[in-house]
N, C-alpha and C positions, 0 to 999 in steps of 0.2 A: 510483432517482434519474434525472432526465431531463436533467441538464446535459451539455453537450458534453464537458466534462472527465471526468466519470464514465464516459461512454460510451467515450471514448478509453481510459481506464484499464481498463475492463472488457474492451474488445476486445483490448488488449495481453495481459492476463492469459490470456484464452481462446486467444490465439495461442501463448503460451509453454506453457500447461498446458491442452491441449484437454480439453473436458468440465468445466472448472472453473466454479464459480458464484461470482460476486463480489457481496458484500453489504456494506452499510454496517455499521460497527462503532463503538460508542460506547466510547471509552477512559475509564477512571476517572482516568487521569493528566492532567497538564497539559502544554501545549506553548506555544511562543512565537507560535503561529498566532493566538491571541486578539488580540494587538497588531496583526497584519496585517489581521485581519478588521475591527477598528475603523477602520483606514485605508482600508477599502473593497475589499480584495483577497478573492477567493474562495480558500479554503485547503482542502486535503485532506491528512489524515495518511495515511501509507502504510506498512504493514508488508508488504513484498513477499516473503512467505515462506509456505510451506505448513506449517501448524502444527496439531498436535492440541490438544484442549482442555487436556490436561495441560501441554503446552509453553507455551500461552498463560498458564496459571495460574502458570508458573514464571518469567515475565518479571521481571527484576530481583530474582529470588530466589536462594537458595543454589544453586550448581551450574548456573546458567543456561547453556544451550548450544544449539547447532544443528548440523546436519550440514553437511559441505562441499557436498553436493548442493543442500541448501536454500539455502545461501549463494549458490551459482552461479545458481540459479533466480532468487533475489531480485535479484541484480545485473542479470541479463538483463531482468527486468521493469522495474526502475528505469531502466535505460539506454534501453530502447525507449519507455517512457512519456515520458521527457524529450524524446526525439527527436520523438515524435508531438505533444506539447504545443507544441513549437517550430514545427511545421508547421501547427498549427491556425489557422483563419481568425479 
């Protein structure tokens, strides 16, 4: 993806988790972003976590969980991303 917002997000993730690869992900679920898109906003869903395929399959399932380390990493990614978006031209 070549938008400035995806580039910012990708850069932040790579700063927090060096060597990581950021890819688009199509979620089978729904979000409120469809309403924002209809109003002309660019929207990105974000799961700021390192997850195995098994963890992804378990989202909203029985015994859904994550580690404290993954939670901390996700908070750092989200925080830095919001700051960078705020500073974007």
